[in-house]
Biopython code that builds the backbone (N, CA, C, O; Angstrom):
import numpy as np
from Bio.PDB.StructureBuilder import StructureBuilder

atoms = [
    (1, "MET", "N", (2.319, -10.598, -9.654)),
    (1, "MET", "CA", (1.511, -10.164, -11.287)),
    (1, "MET", "C", (2.595, -9.740, -11.968)),
    (1, "MET", "O", (3.582, -9.086, -11.632)),
    (2, "VAL", "N", (2.356, -10.069, -12.657)),
    (2, "VAL", "CA", (3.194, -10.431, -14.213)),
    (2, "VAL", "C", (2.970, -9.538, -15.304)),
    (2, "VAL", "O", (2.254, -9.853, -16.255)),
    (3, "LEU", "N", (3.737, -8.085, -15.181)),
    (3, "LEU", "CA", (3.382, -7.312, -16.669)),
    (3, "LEU", "C", (4.549, -7.281, -17.586)),
    (3, "LEU", "O", (5.640, -6.768, -17.339)),
    (4, "GLY", "N", (4.144, -7.968, -18.811)),
    (4, "GLY", "CA", (5.570, -7.645, -19.445)),
    (4, "GLY", "C", (4.863, -7.942, -20.943)),
    (4, "GLY", "O", (3.674, -8.107, -20.670)),
    (5, "SER", "N", (5.008, -8.068, -22.191)),
    (5, "SER", "CA", (4.705, -8.519, -23.288)),
    (5, "SER", "C", (3.520, -10.037, -23.153)),
    (5, "SER", "O", (2.396, -9.958, -23.648)),
    (6, "ASP", "N", (3.768, -10.708, -22.776)),
    (6, "ASP", "CA", (2.739, -12.003, -22.955)),
    (6, "ASP", "C", (1.674, -11.323, -21.372)),
    (6, "ASP", "O", (1.137, -12.349, -20.954)),
    (7, "TRP", "N", (1.322, -10.397, -20.653)),
    (7, "TRP", "CA", (0.115, -9.874, -20.120)),
    (7, "TRP", "C", (-1.277, -9.907, -21.039)),
    (7, "TRP", "O", (-2.379, -10.264, -20.622)),
    (8, "ASN", "N", (-0.955, -9.435, -22.435)),
    (8, "ASN", "CA", (-2.308, -9.688, -23.154)),
    (8, "ASN", "C", (-2.423, -11.020, -23.576)),
    (8, "ASN", "O", (-2.939, -11.098, -24.691)),
    (9, "ASP", "N", (-2.141, -12.016, -23.107)),
    (9, "ASP", "CA", (-2.349, -13.477, -23.053)),
    (9, "ASP", "C", (-2.713, -13.792, -22.111)),
    (9, "ASP", "O", (-2.724, -15.019, -22.015)),
    (10, "HIS", "N", (-3.040, -13.307, -21.311)),
    (10, "HIS", "CA", (-3.970, -13.666, -19.991)),
    (10, "HIS", "C", (-4.947, -13.059, -19.748)),
    (10, "HIS", "O", (-5.520, -13.253, -18.677)),
    (11, "LYS", "N", (-5.329, -12.332, -20.480)),
    (11, "LYS", "CA", (-6.444, -10.870, -20.336)),
    (11, "LYS", "C", (-7.590, -11.946, -20.567)),
    (11, "LYS", "O", (-8.425, -11.973, -19.663)),
    (12, "ASP", "N", (-7.780, -12.838, -21.616)),
    (12, "ASP", "CA", (-9.072, -13.933, -21.953)),
    (12, "ASP", "C", (-9.424, -14.676, -20.810)),
    (12, "ASP", "O", (-10.608, -14.975, -20.653)),
    (13, "LYS", "N", (-8.339, -15.113, -19.760)),
    (13, "LYS", "CA", (-8.354, -16.070, -19.099)),
    (13, "LYS", "C", (-9.374, -15.888, -18.411)),
    (13, "LYS", "O", (-9.756, -14.767, -18.747)),
    (14, "PRO", "N", (-10.365, -16.454, -17.325)),
    (14, "PRO", "CA", (-11.112, -16.306, -16.623)),
    (14, "PRO", "C", (-10.339, -16.606, -15.100)),
    (14, "PRO", "O", (-9.477, -17.480, -15.019)),
    (15, "ASN", "N", (-10.672, -15.939, -14.140)),
    (15, "ASN", "CA", (-9.735, -15.968, -12.805)),
    (15, "ASN", "C", (-10.891, -16.235, -11.858)),
    (15, "ASN", "O", (-11.971, -15.651, -11.784)),
    (16, "ALA", "N", (-10.381, -17.328, -11.098)),
    (16, "ALA", "CA", (-11.486, -17.684, -9.861)),
    (16, "ALA", "C", (-11.334, -16.634, -8.838)),
    (16, "ALA", "O", (-10.709, -15.608, -9.103)),
    (17, "GLY", "N", (-11.917, -16.852, -7.587)),
    (17, "GLY", "CA", (-11.788, -16.141, -6.424)),
    (17, "GLY", "C", (-12.420, -14.933, -6.450)),
    (17, "GLY", "O", (-13.331, -14.952, -7.277)),
    (18, "TYR", "N", (-12.279, -13.572, -5.713)),
    (18, "TYR", "CA", (-12.216, -12.833, -5.282)),
    (18, "TYR", "C", (-11.482, -11.819, -4.921)),
    (18, "TYR", "O", (-10.334, -12.261, -4.985)),
    (19, "THR", "N", (-11.427, -10.649, -4.556)),
    (19, "THR", "CA", (-10.993, -9.700, -3.875)),
    (19, "THR", "C", (-11.825, -8.922, -2.759)),
    (19, "THR", "O", (-12.901, -8.357, -2.959)),
    (20, "LEU", "N", (-11.162, -8.991, -1.592)),
    (20, "LEU", "CA", (-11.847, -8.209, -0.747)),
    (20, "LEU", "C", (-11.154, -6.600, -0.155)),
    (20, "LEU", "O", (-10.015, -6.666, 0.308)),
    (21, "PHE", "N", (-11.531, -5.842, -0.171)),
    (21, "PHE", "CA", (-10.858, -4.769, 0.010)),
    (21, "PHE", "C", (-11.445, -3.948, 1.464)),
    (21, "PHE", "O", (-12.532, -3.517, 1.848)),
    (22, "LYS", "N", (-10.419, -3.999, 1.857)),
    (22, "LYS", "CA", (-10.976, -3.381, 3.166)),
    (22, "LYS", "C", (-10.528, -2.243, 3.948)),
    (22, "LYS", "O", (-9.378, -2.545, 4.270)),
    (23, "PRO", "N", (-10.924, -0.579, 4.654)),
    (23, "PRO", "CA", (-9.999, -0.006, 4.564)),
    (23, "PRO", "C", (-9.227, -0.238, 5.774)),
    (23, "PRO", "O", (-9.560, -1.165, 6.513)),
    (24, "THR", "N", (-7.622, 0.958, 6.234)),
    (24, "THR", "CA", (-6.984, 0.529, 7.115)),
    (24, "THR", "C", (-6.971, 0.897, 7.859)),
    (24, "THR", "O", (-6.590, 0.259, 8.841)),
    (25, "GLY", "N", (-7.448, 2.436, 7.973)),
    (25, "GLY", "CA", (-8.107, 3.602, 8.576)),
    (25, "GLY", "C", (-6.136, 4.580, 8.654)),
    (25, "GLY", "O", (-5.713, 5.359, 9.508)),
    (26, "VAL", "N", (-5.530, 4.110, 7.542)),
    (26, "VAL", "CA", (-4.339, 5.033, 6.694)),
    (26, "VAL", "C", (-5.448, 6.033, 5.884)),
    (26, "VAL", "O", (-6.360, 5.744, 5.109)),
    (27, "ARG", "N", (-4.967, 7.344, 6.408)),
    (27, "ARG", "CA", (-5.733, 8.434, 5.329)),
    (27, "ARG", "C", (-4.134, 9.454, 5.407)),
    (27, "ARG", "O", (-3.326, 9.751, 6.287)),
    (28, "HIS", "N", (-4.303, 9.725, 3.935)),
    (28, "HIS", "CA", (-3.462, 10.748, 3.713)),
    (28, "HIS", "C", (-4.010, 12.011, 3.735)),
    (28, "HIS", "O", (-5.182, 11.997, 3.360)),
    (29, "GLU", "N", (-3.445, 13.478, 4.142)),
    (29, "GLU", "CA", (-4.345, 14.453, 3.981)),
    (29, "GLU", "C", (-2.906, 15.407, 3.743)),
    (29, "GLU", "O", (-1.755, 15.293, 4.164)),
    (30, "PHE", "N", (-3.533, 16.309, 2.928)),
    (30, "PHE", "CA", (-2.614, 17.542, 2.401)),
    (30, "PHE", "C", (-3.417, 19.135, 2.361)),
    (30, "PHE", "O", (-4.049, 19.699, 1.467)),
    (31, "PRO", "N", (-3.077, 19.519, 3.700)),
    (31, "PRO", "CA", (-3.262, 20.677, 3.803)),
    (31, "PRO", "C", (-2.705, 21.861, 3.351)),
    (31, "PRO", "O", (-3.316, 22.880, 3.674)),
    (32, "LEU", "N", (-1.705, 21.989, 2.690)),
    (32, "LEU", "CA", (-1.001, 22.842, 2.282)),
    (32, "LEU", "C", (-0.350, 22.416, 0.746)),
    (32, "LEU", "O", (0.636, 21.794, 0.352)),
    (33, "VAL", "N", (-1.294, 23.002, 0.242)),
    (33, "VAL", "CA", (-0.632, 22.978, -1.414)),
    (33, "VAL", "C", (-0.483, 24.191, -1.750)),
    (33, "VAL", "O", (-1.455, 24.764, -2.243)),
    (34, "ASP", "N", (0.994, 25.037, -1.544)),
    (34, "ASP", "CA", (1.311, 26.465, -2.615)),
    (34, "ASP", "C", (1.800, 26.425, -3.943)),
    (34, "ASP", "O", (2.936, 25.973, -4.087)),
    (35, "LEU", "N", (1.364, 26.691, -4.646)),
    (35, "LEU", "CA", (1.449, 26.971, -6.113)),
    (35, "LEU", "C", (2.833, 27.640, -6.064)),
    (35, "LEU", "O", (3.955, 27.263, -6.401)),
    (36, "VAL", "N", (2.365, 28.732, -5.540)),
    (36, "VAL", "CA", (3.756, 29.946, -5.843)),
    (36, "VAL", "C", (4.775, 29.760, -5.302)),
    (36, "VAL", "O", (5.771, 30.178, -5.892)),
    (37, "LYS", "N", (4.940, 29.174, -4.179)),
    (37, "LYS", "CA", (6.214, 28.575, -3.136)),
    (37, "LYS", "C", (6.593, 27.366, -3.775)),
    (37, "LYS", "O", (7.794, 27.100, -3.737)),
    (38, "GLN", "N", (5.961, 26.711, -4.254)),
    (38, "GLN", "CA", (5.920, 25.264, -4.967)),
    (38, "GLN", "C", (6.309, 24.239, -3.525)),
    (38, "GLN", "O", (7.325, 23.583, -3.298)),
    (39, "GLN", "N", (5.268, 24.388, -2.845)),
    (39, "GLN", "CA", (5.389, 23.628, -1.285)),
    (39, "GLN", "C", (4.662, 22.930, -1.310)),
    (39, "GLN", "O", (3.722, 23.305, -2.011)),
    (40, "VAL", "N", (4.469, 21.547, -0.691)),
    (40, "VAL", "CA", (3.283, 20.653, -0.290)),
    (40, "VAL", "C", (3.510, 19.805, 0.961)),
    (40, "VAL", "O", (4.430, 19.036, 1.237)),
    (41, "ALA", "N", (2.520, 20.126, 1.576)),
    (41, "ALA", "CA", (2.556, 19.591, 3.339)),
    (41, "ALA", "C", (1.832, 18.150, 3.218)),
    (41, "ALA", "O", (1.463, 17.976, 2.056)),
    (42, "GLY", "N", (1.555, 17.190, 3.968)),
    (42, "GLY", "CA", (1.360, 15.916, 3.898)),
    (42, "GLY", "C", (0.822, 15.822, 5.157)),
    (42, "GLY", "O", (0.962, 16.735, 5.970)),
    (43, "THR", "N", (0.186, 14.754, 5.418)),
    (43, "THR", "CA", (-0.219, 14.177, 7.094)),
    (43, "THR", "C", (-1.022, 12.736, 6.593)),
    (43, "THR", "O", (-2.008, 12.396, 5.939)),
    (44, "VAL", "N", (0.149, 12.118, 7.397)),
    (44, "VAL", "CA", (-0.226, 10.733, 7.610)),
    (44, "VAL", "C", (-0.852, 10.036, 8.548)),
    (44, "VAL", "O", (-0.241, 9.154, 9.151)),
    (45, "LEU", "N", (-2.292, 10.343, 8.847)),
    (45, "LEU", "CA", (-3.153, 10.161, 9.793)),
    (45, "LEU", "C", (-3.669, 8.078, 9.839)),
    (45, "LEU", "O", (-3.700, 7.309, 8.879)),
    (46, "TYR", "N", (-3.992, 7.772, 11.349)),
    (46, "TYR", "CA", (-4.339, 6.514, 11.650)),
    (46, "TYR", "C", (-5.160, 6.825, 12.782)),
    (46, "TYR", "O", (-5.085, 7.600, 13.736)),
    (47, "LYS", "N", (-6.072, 5.857, 12.310)),
    (47, "LYS", "CA", (-7.220, 6.669, 13.558)),
    (47, "LYS", "C", (-7.241, 8.047, 14.371)),
    (47, "LYS", "O", (-6.924, 8.536, 15.455)),
    (48, "ASP", "N", (-7.838, 8.360, 13.102)),
    (48, "ASP", "CA", (-7.389, 10.168, 13.300)),
    (48, "ASP", "C", (-5.856, 10.709, 14.373)),
    (48, "ASP", "O", (-5.591, 11.780, 14.918)),
    (49, "LYS", "N", (-5.635, 10.310, 14.352)),
    (49, "LYS", "CA", (-4.148, 10.808, 15.024)),
    (49, "LYS", "C", (-2.823, 10.975, 13.819)),
    (49, "LYS", "O", (-2.405, 10.254, 12.914)),
    (50, "ILE", "N", (-2.519, 12.066, 14.256)),
    (50, "ILE", "CA", (-1.462, 12.468, 12.764)),
    (50, "ILE", "C", (-0.126, 11.687, 13.589)),
    (50, "ILE", "O", (-0.055, 11.945, 14.790)),
    (51, "HIS", "N", (1.072, 10.625, 12.935)),
    (51, "HIS", "CA", (1.827, 10.126, 12.920)),
    (51, "HIS", "C", (2.432, 10.952, 12.098)),
    (51, "HIS", "O", (3.080, 11.704, 12.827)),
    (52, "MET", "N", (2.597, 11.252, 10.982)),
    (52, "MET", "CA", (4.092, 11.685, 10.020)),
    (52, "MET", "C", (3.575, 13.105, 9.274)),
    (52, "MET", "O", (2.478, 13.236, 8.730)),
    (53, "SER", "N", (4.245, 13.768, 9.338)),
    (53, "SER", "CA", (4.250, 15.249, 8.436)),
    (53, "SER", "C", (5.025, 15.158, 7.822)),
    (53, "SER", "O", (6.186, 14.932, 8.162)),
    (54, "VAL", "N", (4.424, 15.378, 6.222)),
    (54, "VAL", "CA", (5.670, 15.532, 5.624)),
    (54, "VAL", "C", (5.513, 17.181, 4.348)),
    (54, "VAL", "O", (4.492, 17.524, 3.751)),
    (55, "VAL", "N", (7.037, 17.935, 4.299)),
    (55, "VAL", "CA", (6.653, 19.165, 3.848)),
    (55, "VAL", "C", (7.479, 18.906, 2.689)),
    (55, "VAL", "O", (8.447, 18.222, 3.022)),
    (56, "VAL", "N", (7.471, 19.237, 1.237)),
    (56, "VAL", "CA", (8.036, 18.670, 0.385)),
    (56, "VAL", "C", (8.304, 20.794, -0.545)),
    (56, "VAL", "O", (7.357, 21.420, -1.021)),
    (57, "GLU", "N", (9.734, 21.309, -0.502)),
    (57, "GLU", "CA", (9.501, 22.145, -1.312)),
    (57, "GLU", "C", (9.938, 21.258, -2.331)),
    (57, "GLU", "O", (10.671, 20.269, -2.312)),
    (58, "VAL", "N", (9.272, 21.890, -3.286)),
    (58, "VAL", "CA", (9.216, 21.354, -5.123)),
    (58, "VAL", "C", (11.080, 22.034, -5.428)),
    (58, "VAL", "O", (12.159, 21.507, -5.701)),
    (59, "LYS", "N", (10.683, 23.173, -5.226)),
    (59, "LYS", "CA", (11.748, 24.159, -5.889)),
    (59, "LYS", "C", (12.904, 23.733, -5.241)),
    (59, "LYS", "O", (13.481, 22.843, -5.865)),
    (60, "ALA", "N", (13.335, 24.005, -4.397)),
    (60, "ALA", "CA", (14.618, 23.730, -3.975)),
    (60, "ALA", "C", (15.190, 22.227, -3.715)),
    (60, "ALA", "O", (16.319, 21.772, -3.533)),
    (61, "GLY", "N", (13.739, 21.610, -3.788)),
    (61, "GLY", "CA", (14.216, 19.889, -3.954)),
    (61, "GLY", "C", (14.940, 19.456, -2.323)),
    (61, "GLY", "O", (16.028, 18.911, -2.137)),
    (62, "THR", "N", (13.629, 20.038, -0.966)),
    (62, "THR", "CA", (14.273, 19.355, -0.359)),
    (62, "THR", "C", (12.715, 18.363, 0.260)),
    (62, "THR", "O", (11.725, 18.316, -0.469)),
    (63, "VAL", "N", (12.721, 17.854, 1.245)),
    (63, "VAL", "CA", (11.678, 16.702, 1.719)),
    (63, "VAL", "C", (11.704, 16.792, 3.365)),
    (63, "VAL", "O", (12.541, 16.032, 3.853)),
    (64, "GLN", "N", (11.066, 17.453, 4.176)),
    (64, "GLN", "CA", (10.979, 17.627, 5.465)),
    (64, "GLN", "C", (10.361, 16.948, 6.551)),
    (64, "GLN", "O", (9.395, 17.473, 7.104)),
    (65, "VAL", "N", (10.861, 15.687, 6.977)),
    (65, "VAL", "CA", (9.705, 14.971, 7.709)),
    (65, "VAL", "C", (9.347, 14.895, 9.136)),
    (65, "VAL", "O", (10.285, 14.271, 9.630)),
    (66, "GLN", "N", (8.479, 15.193, 10.109)),
    (66, "GLN", "CA", (8.375, 14.863, 11.539)),
    (66, "GLN", "C", (7.484, 13.412, 11.247)),
    (66, "GLN", "O", (6.472, 13.298, 10.556)),
    (67, "GLY", "N", (8.275, 12.269, 12.077)),
    (67, "GLY", "CA", (7.558, 12.081, 13.065)),
    (67, "GLY", "C", (7.805, 10.433, 12.038)),
    (67, "GLY", "O", (8.645, 10.564, 11.147)),
    (68, "ASP", "N", (7.160, 9.038, 12.135)),
    (68, "ASP", "CA", (7.596, 8.121, 12.502)),
    (68, "ASP", "C", (6.210, 6.831, 12.161)),
    (68, "ASP", "O", (5.497, 6.358, 13.046)),
    (69, "ILE", "N", (6.129, 6.514, 10.801)),
    (69, "ILE", "CA", (4.514, 5.528, 10.889)),
    (69, "ILE", "C", (5.515, 4.023, 10.482)),
    (69, "ILE", "O", (4.822, 3.171, 9.926)),
    (70, "ALA", "N", (6.475, 3.756, 10.612)),
    (70, "ALA", "CA", (7.168, 2.570, 10.381)),
    (70, "ALA", "C", (6.251, 1.856, 11.300)),
    (70, "ALA", "O", (5.691, 0.843, 10.882)),
    (71, "GLU", "N", (6.033, 2.283, 12.530)),
    (71, "GLU", "CA", (5.577, 1.511, 13.592)),
    (71, "GLU", "C", (4.028, 0.787, 13.230)),
    (71, "GLU", "O", (3.647, -0.328, 12.873)),
    (72, "SER", "N", (3.501, 1.877, 13.488)),
    (72, "SER", "CA", (2.047, 2.111, 12.918)),
    (72, "SER", "C", (1.315, 1.085, 11.636)),
    (72, "SER", "O", (0.273, 0.431, 11.625)),
    (73, "LEU", "N", (2.329, 1.287, 10.666)),
    (73, "LEU", "CA", (2.225, 0.059, 9.538)),
    (73, "LEU", "C", (2.329, -0.795, 9.644)),
    (73, "LEU", "O", (1.894, -1.507, 8.739)),
    (74, "THR", "N", (2.689, -1.154, 10.292)),
    (74, "THR", "CA", (3.401, -2.167, 10.388)),
    (74, "THR", "C", (2.736, -3.662, 11.162)),
    (74, "THR", "O", (2.867, -4.885, 11.102)),
    (75, "LEU", "N", (1.963, -2.621, 11.892)),
    (75, "LEU", "CA", (1.147, -2.886, 13.106)),
    (75, "LEU", "C", (0.337, -3.439, 12.690)),
    (75, "LEU", "O", (0.177, -4.659, 12.741)),
    (76, "ILE", "N", (-0.884, -2.004, 11.792)),
    (76, "ILE", "CA", (-1.923, -2.476, 10.760)),
    (76, "ILE", "C", (-1.520, -3.347, 9.440)),
    (76, "ILE", "O", (-2.559, -3.876, 9.047)),
    (77, "CYS", "N", (-0.447, -3.700, 8.617)),
    (77, "CYS", "CA", (0.097, -4.827, 7.748)),
    (77, "CYS", "C", (-0.223, -6.457, 9.079)),
    (77, "CYS", "O", (-1.028, -7.377, 9.223)),
    (78, "SER", "N", (0.829, -5.994, 9.635)),
    (78, "SER", "CA", (1.157, -7.614, 10.274)),
    (78, "SER", "C", (-0.693, -7.906, 10.864)),
    (78, "SER", "O", (-1.244, -8.727, 10.130)),
    (79, "LYS", "N", (-1.500, -7.435, 11.862)),
    (79, "LYS", "CA", (-2.630, -7.443, 11.930)),
    (79, "LYS", "C", (-3.723, -8.000, 10.718)),
    (79, "LYS", "O", (-4.575, -8.816, 11.073)),
    (80, "THR", "N", (-3.688, -7.584, 9.400)),
    (80, "THR", "CA", (-4.242, -7.691, 8.011)),
    (80, "THR", "C", (-3.735, -9.024, 7.780)),
    (80, "THR", "O", (-4.461, -9.992, 8.007)),
    (81, "ARG", "N", (-2.572, -9.162, 7.357)),
    (81, "ARG", "CA", (-1.646, -10.147, 6.634)),
    (81, "ARG", "C", (-2.370, -11.440, 7.899)),
    (81, "ARG", "O", (-3.043, -12.324, 7.368)),
    (82, "GLN", "N", (-2.253, -11.496, 9.119)),
    (82, "GLN", "CA", (-1.928, -12.252, 9.573)),
    (82, "GLN", "C", (-3.014, -13.240, 10.032)),
    (82, "GLN", "O", (-2.927, -14.447, 10.263)),
    (83, "LYS", "N", (-4.807, -11.798, 10.149)),
    (83, "LYS", "CA", (-5.562, -12.810, 9.880)),
    (83, "LYS", "C", (-6.005, -12.790, 8.311)),
    (83, "LYS", "O", (-7.217, -13.001, 8.363)),
    (84, "PHE", "N", (-5.694, -12.665, 7.151)),
    (84, "PHE", "CA", (-5.909, -13.467, 6.162)),
    (84, "PHE", "C", (-5.298, -14.695, 6.155)),
    (84, "PHE", "O", (-6.214, -15.495, 5.961)),
    (85, "PHE", "N", (-4.174, -15.346, 6.265)),
    (85, "PHE", "CA", (-3.398, -16.108, 6.820)),
    (85, "PHE", "C", (-4.327, -16.763, 7.687)),
    (85, "PHE", "O", (-5.227, -17.241, 6.997)),
    (86, "ILE", "N", (-4.474, -16.962, 8.755)),
    (86, "ILE", "CA", (-5.865, -17.949, 9.921)),
    (86, "ILE", "C", (-6.881, -18.082, 9.033)),
    (86, "ILE", "O", (-7.333, -19.197, 8.772)),
    (87, "ASP", "N", (-7.600, -16.387, 8.181)),
    (87, "ASP", "CA", (-8.695, -16.705, 7.483)),
    (87, "ASP", "C", (-9.324, -17.455, 6.190)),
    (87, "ASP", "O", (-10.472, -17.419, 5.748)),
    (88, "ASN", "N", (-8.013, -18.244, 5.676)),
    (88, "ASN", "CA", (-7.701, -18.464, 4.312)),
    (88, "ASN", "C", (-6.768, -19.882, 4.381)),
    (88, "ASN", "O", (-6.216, -20.285, 3.357)),
    (89, "HIS", "N", (-6.609, -20.747, 5.925)),
    (89, "HIS", "CA", (-5.782, -22.016, 6.444)),
    (89, "HIS", "C", (-4.691, -21.737, 5.284)),
    (89, "HIS", "O", (-4.523, -22.388, 4.252)),
    (90, "ILE", "N", (-4.017, -20.625, 5.722)),
    (90, "ILE", "CA", (-2.650, -20.659, 4.504)),
    (90, "ILE", "C", (-1.560, -21.186, 5.737)),
    (90, "ILE", "O", (-1.317, -20.187, 6.414)),
    (91, "SER", "N", (-1.098, -21.923, 6.074)),
    (91, "SER", "CA", (0.015, -22.532, 6.965)),
    (91, "SER", "C", (1.497, -21.673, 6.069)),
    (91, "SER", "O", (2.249, -20.951, 6.722)),
    (92, "ASN", "N", (1.694, -21.881, 4.707)),
    (92, "ASN", "CA", (2.889, -21.575, 4.199)),
    (92, "ASN", "C", (2.760, -19.847, 3.079)),
    (92, "ASN", "O", (2.970, -19.685, 1.877)),
    (93, "PRO", "N", (2.523, -19.291, 3.688)),
    (93, "PRO", "CA", (2.734, -17.846, 3.170)),
    (93, "PRO", "C", (3.762, -17.782, 1.503)),
    (93, "PRO", "O", (3.458, -17.841, 0.312)),
    (94, "GLN", "N", (5.070, -17.629, 2.286)),
    (94, "GLN", "CA", (5.561, -18.147, 0.702)),
    (94, "GLN", "C", (5.229, -18.976, -0.735)),
    (94, "GLN", "O", (5.228, -18.645, -1.920)),
    (95, "GLU", "N", (4.872, -20.558, 0.190)),
    (95, "GLU", "CA", (4.691, -21.059, -0.876)),
    (95, "GLU", "C", (3.180, -20.277, -1.290)),
    (95, "GLU", "O", (3.043, -20.097, -2.500)),
    (96, "TYR", "N", (2.489, -19.987, -0.753)),
    (96, "TYR", "CA", (0.586, -19.341, -1.057)),
    (96, "TYR", "C", (1.445, -18.225, -1.768)),
    (96, "TYR", "O", (2.204, -18.907, -2.457)),
    (97, "TYR", "N", (1.664, -17.326, -1.927)),
    (97, "TYR", "CA", (2.243, -16.200, -2.863)),
    (97, "TYR", "C", (3.325, -17.030, -4.379)),
    (97, "TYR", "O", (3.341, -16.823, -5.592)),
    (98, "ASP", "N", (3.845, -17.679, -3.751)),
    (98, "ASP", "CA", (4.677, -18.510, -5.572)),
    (98, "ASP", "C", (3.793, -19.048, -6.074)),
    (98, "ASP", "O", (3.995, -19.342, -7.252)),
    (99, "GLU", "N", (2.751, -19.347, -5.626)),
    (99, "GLU", "CA", (1.580, -20.109, -6.310)),
    (99, "GLU", "C", (0.379, -19.328, -6.641)),
    (99, "GLU", "O", (-0.389, -19.854, -7.446)),
    (100, "LEU", "N", (0.121, -18.355, -6.245)),
    (100, "LEU", "CA", (-0.236, -16.951, -7.197)),
    (100, "LEU", "C", (0.179, -16.495, -8.257)),
    (100, "LEU", "O", (-0.425, -16.148, -9.273)),
    (101, "ILE", "N", (1.495, -16.505, -7.938)),
    (101, "ILE", "CA", (2.672, -15.975, -8.896)),
    (101, "ILE", "C", (2.690, -16.898, -10.274)),
    (101, "ILE", "O", (2.463, -16.420, -11.385)),
    (102, "ASN", "N", (2.970, -18.174, -10.051)),
    (102, "ASN", "CA", (2.485, -19.335, -11.290)),
    (102, "ASN", "C", (1.376, -19.235, -11.725)),
    (102, "ASN", "O", (1.414, -19.136, -12.951)),
    (103, "ASN", "N", (-0.025, -19.201, -11.161)),
    (103, "ASN", "CA", (-1.045, -18.987, -12.056)),
    (103, "ASN", "C", (-1.691, -18.137, -12.771)),
    (103, "ASN", "O", (-2.716, -18.198, -13.451)),
    (104, "LEU", "N", (-0.664, -17.032, -12.424)),
    (104, "LEU", "CA", (-0.917, -15.650, -13.433)),
    (104, "LEU", "C", (0.109, -16.072, -14.295)),
    (104, "LEU", "O", (-0.055, -15.497, -15.371)),
    (105, "SER", "N", (1.156, -16.859, -14.326)),
    (105, "SER", "CA", (2.092, -16.407, -15.451)),
    (105, "SER", "C", (1.559, -17.661, -16.551)),
    (105, "SER", "O", (2.028, -17.684, -17.689)),
    (106, "GLU", "N", (0.491, -18.745, -16.080)),
    (106, "GLU", "CA", (0.268, -19.800, -16.746)),
    (106, "GLU", "C", (-0.661, -18.975, -18.163)),
    (106, "GLU", "O", (-1.092, -19.652, -19.096)),
]
sb = StructureBuilder()
sb.init_structure("model")
sb.init_model(0)
sb.init_chain("A")
sb.init_seg("    ")
for serial, (resi, resn, name, xyz) in enumerate(atoms, 1):
    if name == "N":
        sb.init_residue(resn, " ", resi, " ")
    sb.init_atom(name, np.array(xyz, "f"), 0.0, 1.0, " ", f" {name:<3s}", serial, name[0])
structure = sb.get_structure()
């Protein structure tokens, strides 16, 4: 998507197609927000299993991370993206993305 001085030039042009948003199953929860200690704890869940916990101490400027969500996100994104390519008969993803960008800039 092109965001710049010419963005307003495109707002009146109709866009063909549609976007379908589907939940991935990834959720973020914030079980602790301590305003006095300036701490926020968050968890990243996928299919109700905690994959990563993060504690941010704003005052101290520290972040503690437990777990790794990279593997789960890779699996989720890969399956979703692969299905999108197959369902939409896209054999060259880079060409598809380049065409999208070119269409937005016209």
